[in-house]
C-alpha positions in Angstrom: 104.5 90.1 128.1 106.3 93.1 126.7 109.2 91.0 125.5 107.0 88.9 123.2 105.9 89.5 119.7 102.2 90.0 118.9 101.8 86.5 117.5 102.9 84.9 120.7 100.8 87.4 122.8 97.7 86.5 120.8 98.5 82.8 121.2 98.8 83.1 125.0 95.5 85.1 125.2 93.6 82.5 123.1 95.1 79.3 124.4 94.6 77.0 127.4 97.5 75.9 129.6 97.4 72.5 127.9 97.6 74.1 124.4 100.6 76.2 125.5 102.3 73.2 126.9 101.8 71.3 123.7 103.2 74.2 121.7 106.3 74.2 123.9 106.8 70.5 123.5 106.5 70.8 119.7 108.9 73.6 119.1 112.2 72.1 118.0 114.4 74.4 116.1 116.0 77.8 116.7 118.2 79.5 114.1 121.6 80.6 115.4 124.9 81.6 113.8 126.3 78.1 113.4 123.0 76.7 112.0 122.7 79.6 109.6 126.3 79.0 108.4 125.7 75.3 107.9 122.4 76.0 106.0 124.3 78.3 103.7 126.8 75.5 103.0 124.1 73.0 102.4 122.4 75.3 99.9 125.8 75.8 98.2 126.3 72.1 97.9 122.8 71.5 96.6 123.2 74.1 93.9 126.7 73.2 92.9 127.1 72.6 89.1 127.8 69.0 88.1 131.5 68.3 87.9 133.9 65.3 88.0 134.4 65.5 91.8 131.5 67.0 93.6 132.1 68.8 96.9 130.8 67.1 100.0 130.7 67.9 103.7 131.1 66.0 107.0 129.1 67.7 109.7 130.6 66.8 113.1 129.4 67.4 116.6 128.6 65.8 119.9 125.4 63.9 120.2 122.3 66.1 120.9 124.0 69.3 119.7 121.7 70.1 116.7 123.1 68.3 113.7 120.0 66.4 112.8 117.8 69.4 113.4 119.8 71.4 110.9 119.4 68.7 108.3 115.7 68.5 108.9 115.4 72.3 108.6 117.1 72.2 105.3 114.9 69.4 104.1 111.8 71.3 105.1 113.0 74.3 103.2 113.4 72.2 100.0 110.3 70.2 99.7 109.3 67.8 96.9 107.7 69.5 93.9 105.8 68.4 90.8 107.0 69.9 87.5 104.1 71.9 85.8 105.5 71.1 82.4 106.3 67.4 82.7 104.5 66.3 85.9 107.8 64.8 87.1 108.2 64.4 90.8 111.4 66.3 91.8 113.0 65.7 95.1 115.9 68.1 95.5 117.1 66.9 98.9 116.8 63.6 100.7 117.7 62.8 104.3 118.8 59.2 104.9 119.6 57.7 108.2 122.7 55.5 108.3 121.8 51.9 109.2 122.7 50.8 112.7 125.5 48.7 111.2 127.4 48.9 107.9 124.7 47.0 106.0 124.3 47.9 102.3 120.8 46.4 101.9 119.4 48.4 104.9 121.1 51.5 103.5 119.4 51.2 100.1 116.1 50.5 101.7 116.5 53.7 103.8 117.2 55.6 100.6 114.1 54.2 98.9 112.0 54.9 101.9 113.2 58.5 101.9 112.0 58.8 98.3 108.7 57.0 99.1 109.7 54.4 96.5 108.2 50.9 96.8 110.4 47.7 96.8 109.8 44.0 97.2 110.2 42.4 100.6 112.6 39.8 99.3 115.0 41.5 97.1 118.8 41.3 96.5 121.3 44.0 97.4 122.2 44.5 93.7 118.6 45.0 92.7 118.0 47.4 95.6 121.1 49.3 94.6 119.9 49.7 91.0 116.5 50.8 92.2 117.9 53.4 94.5 120.3 54.8 92.0 117.7 55.0 89.3 115.2 56.6 91.6 117.7 59.2 92.7 118.3 60.1 89.1 114.6 60.0 88.2 113.7 62.3 91.0 116.6 64.7 90.2 118.0 64.6 93.7 120.8 67.2 94.1 121.8 66.6 97.7 121.9 63.5 99.8 122.2 64.0 103.5 123.2 60.9 105.5 122.7 61.1 109.2 124.6 59.3 112.0 127.3 58.0 109.7 129.3 56.9 112.7 127.0 53.9 112.9 129.2 52.1 110.4 131.8 51.8 113.1 130.0 48.9 114.8 131.0 46.5 112.1 134.3 44.8 111.2 137.0 46.7 109.4 136.1 44.9 106.2 132.5 45.9 106.5 133.4 49.5 107.3 135.5 49.7 104.2 132.9 48.1 102.0 130.3 50.6 103.2 132.6 53.6 102.7 133.5 52.3 99.2 129.8 52.3 98.6 129.5 56.0 99.4 132.5 56.7 97.2 130.8 54.7 94.4 127.5 56.6 94.8 129.4 59.9 94.7 131.2 59.0 91.5 128.1 57.6 89.8 125.4 60.1 90.8 127.6 63.3 90.5 125.6 64.9 93.4 126.9 66.3 96.7 126.7 64.4 99.9 126.5 65.5 103.5 127.3 63.0 106.3 126.8 63.8 109.9 128.0 62.2 113.1 130.2 62.4 116.1 134.0 62.7 116.0 133.9 58.9 115.4 132.6 59.7 111.9 135.7 61.6 111.2 137.8 58.6 112.3 135.7 56.3 110.0 136.2 58.5 106.9 139.9 59.1 107.7 140.6 55.4 107.0 140.1 56.3 103.3 142.3 59.2 102.1 140.2 59.7 99.0 137.0 60.1 101.0 138.7 62.5 103.4 139.8 64.6 100.5 136.2 64.8 99.3 134.4 65.4 102.6 135.3 68.7 104.1 134.7 68.7 107.9 132.7 71.3 109.8 132.4 70.9 113.5 129.4 72.2 115.6 131.0 73.5 118.8 129.5 73.2 122.2 127.9 76.4 123.5 130.0 78.6 125.8 129.4 81.7 127.8 129.5 84.4 125.1 127.2 86.8 123.3 126.0 84.2 120.9 124.9 82.0 123.8 123.0 84.9 125.3 121.3 85.6 122.0 120.2 82.0 121.8 118.6 82.3 125.3 117.0 85.6 124.3 115.5 83.8 121.3 114.0 81.1 123.5 112.6 83.7 125.8 110.9 85.6 123.0 109.0 82.6 121.7 108.0 80.7 124.8 104.3 81.3 125.5 104.7 82.4 129.2 102.8 85.3 130.6 105.6 86.8 132.7 109.1 87.9 131.6 111.7 85.2 132.3 115.4 85.9 133.2 117.2 83.4 130.9 119.9 85.9 130.0 120.6 87.0 133.6 124.1 86.0 134.6 123.2 83.4 137.3 120.4 81.8 135.3 122.4 81.7 132.0 125.4 80.2 133.9 123.2 77.5 135.5 121.6 76.5 132.2 125.1 76.2 130.6 126.5 74.2 133.5 123.6 71.7 133.5 123.3 71.4 129.7 127.1 71.0 129.3 126.8 73.3 126.3 124.7 70.9 124.2 122.0 72.6 122.2 119.5 69.7 122.7 120.1 69.8 126.5 119.7 73.5 126.6 116.4 73.2 124.7 115.1 70.3 126.9 116.0 72.1 130.1 114.3 75.3 129.1 111.2 73.5 127.8 110.8 71.5 131.1 111.2 74.7 133.0 108.6 76.5 130.9 106.1 73.6 131.4 106.8 73.5 135.1 106.2 77.3 135.3 102.8 77.0 133.6 101.7 74.0 135.6 102.6 75.8 138.9 101.2 79.2 137.8 104.7 80.9 137.9 104.6 81.8 134.2 108.3 82.6 133.9 111.7 80.8 134.0 114.1 82.0 136.6 116.9 80.4 138.8 114.3 79.1 141.3 112.3 77.3 138.7 115.5 75.6 137.2 116.6 74.6 140.7 113.2 73.2 141.4 113.0 70.9 138.3 116.5 69.7 139.1 115.5 68.9 142.7 112.4 67.1 141.6 114.4 65.4 138.8 112.0 66.6 136.1 115.2 67.3 134.2 118.3 65.2 134.7 121.6 66.3 133.2 122.9 64.2 130.4 126.2 63.2 132.2 124.1 62.0 135.2 121.8 60.0 132.9 124.9 58.3 131.4 126.3 57.4 134.8 123.0 55.9 136.0 122.7 53.9 132.8 126.2 52.6 133.3 125.6 51.6 136.9 122.3 49.9 135.9 
C-alpha cells in the first residue's frame, strides 16, 4: 500500500470489504486538466460584472465524458448561503436539466425545482416564467448551468426556435451568465441562431488518448482506490487495454476501473492488472459502450 496516502491506508485498515466496495461505487469525480480548465471558466463566468451582453459558454462532449460531473462539482463548490446581515437566501449557481423536449413549462418547473421554490400543480407557462425569473433575481443567482441542451432537438423546428428564443430572452432579462452542455448536436441546435452562437463560446471536452495526461488520470485512480496491493493501471498493456475498451470516454474509464476494483476485492486479488480486466470482460461484468449500443439496436 506504499502508493496510497495515509487517509486511504487508514480507511483500508478500518473497513470491511463491503465498506470498501461502497466507497468505490460512490466515488464519482477526479480532477484532471480539462476539468480544472472548465472549472476556471465557470468561476470566471460566475464572477463576471453585469454588462449588456453577458458571456456564456457551450460545453460540448460525447455522452459519458464528464460534462455533468464538472457542473456538479462547480455546484458543490458554490453552495447556497444565508446572508448574516439580511437573512436572504443566496443561490450563486443553479444546475437545471433541459427538459426531454423543447417544453417551456417543464423548463421553468425544472428551474423552480433547482431553487427549491414551490409552485401550483395547475399553473400557466406565463405565471411559471414570472415565478422563475423573480426567484432567480431574489436568490441573486449569478450563473445558470443548463445540462443536456441537445434535448431540444427532439421537437419541431418551430419548437426548437421558440425554446432557443427563451434562452436568449432569459439572458437579456437576467443579465447573468449561462452555461449549456450537450453533445455536438447542441452546437447544431444553437448554430441555427447566429445571435446565440455569438454569445455562447464553445468548449469541447476531448476523448482521452494515450498521452501523459491519460497516465496521470490512471495514477490518480490508483492512488485513491482502497485496494491492499499495488495495481498496474499505468503499465503500458493495462493502460492501452483500458483506453481501448473505454473508447476514451471518462465515464467508461471510471466504470471499468471501478468494476475491476470491486472484482479484485471480492476475489481477494486486491489489485487491478491486465488479468483482472480481461476477467471482467470475459464474465461480462463490464460491457464496452459500443457493444451495449449494438445489442440495444439488435433488441
